[in-house]
C-alpha positions, 0 to 999 in steps of 0.5 A: 717383301717378295717381288711378284713376278706376275707369272701365275697361270702363265703358260710356258713352254720350256724346251730341252727341260728334263735336265740342266738349265732347262730343268731348273728354268721349268722349276722356277716357273712352276714355283712362280705359279705358271703352267709349264710343258717340259720336253726332251727326246728321252722319255725316261728323263722326262718321267724322272723330271716330272716326278722331281717337279711335281712337289713344287706345283699342282699336277694340273700345272705340269705336263711333258711331251717327248720331242725331237727338236729337229723335227717340225712335226714334233714341234707342232705336236708340242704346240698342240699338246700345250693348247690341249693341256693349258691353252694359248702360250704366253712364254716360249723358252728356246733351249737346246743341248750343245752340239759337238765339241771340235775344231773346224778341221775335225768336223764333217758336213753332217756335223754342221747340218746337225748343229744347224738343225738343233740350235737354229732351225729348232728355234725358228720353227718353234717361234714360227709355230708359236707366233699366232699364240704369242700375238694374242697373248702379247707374249715373251720369247727367250732364246738361251744361247751362250757366253760365246755370243760375246767371246768365242769359246775354244773347241766349240766352233759349232756353238760359236757359229749357231749361237751367234745366229740365234743372237741375230735372229733375236735382235731382228725379231725384237724389232719386228714383233714389237708392234705386237707387244711381243718381247724377244731377248736372249740369255747367255750362260757362262760356266754353269754347273751342269752335266754339259759343262762337266762333260766339256771339263772332262773332255779338256782333262782328257785332251790335256792329261790333267784331272777334271778337278784341275781343269775346273779350278783353272776355269774358275780362276778366270771368273771374278766370282771364283766359281761356277754358277748354279742352274737356279741362278740362271733360272732366276734371270730367265724368269725375271726377263719373262715376267711383266716386271721387266716389260721394257727389256726387249732385244737384249742379250743378258750374260749370266757368267759371274763376270767371266766375259770381259768385253763391253 
């Protein structure tokens, strides 16, 4: 018997959702009967994603908005458009692309500012602007971060730094927002087969003089399940955490990494 996640007609805003983990997450919510607004800074990517997602839902349950997540006015427009299309927001999934891959001495002040605005500031602004809705709906916030919240990843100091900041934000908000019936959790993906991970493998291959296949095989050897995860496997966990089935999970950081991170 299938488990009913009780997501039918829930209003869900998924950021950075034209590709990768965000796209898979939006698709899973639509399959569960939710109403979903997808976003990207790239209009063409959004149009392609919209057409791919339409067969999984009714047209009345899916919409899209171009948005630069570093722009407060764009986030305000996201909230306003969601209200116009679907009504009050029940669930916010804060997801972003990754910042530049580099070591500390290779980074400029602008690199740090860009990473802050993309990862941390965007989440703060999204939560701040969606909070009035979430108070009324006793909603859910899920912040997508990285397995680097448990173990720093080489060459990804920007991500290591600001993903940890999101973890601190989430834990604090879980304490503050519990009085409103709002749950706040984080989800930390490991090596999931997305374009972002592919590009990191290609970068590591270039730096080491190895093939991309060799780099991936070496990475897979560090994962007890022996493979990269699929975006749908990540999306399954997100929708579970957002559902009423998990309504006593709050302030948690859930790893989706095939067992790669060995810390407790």
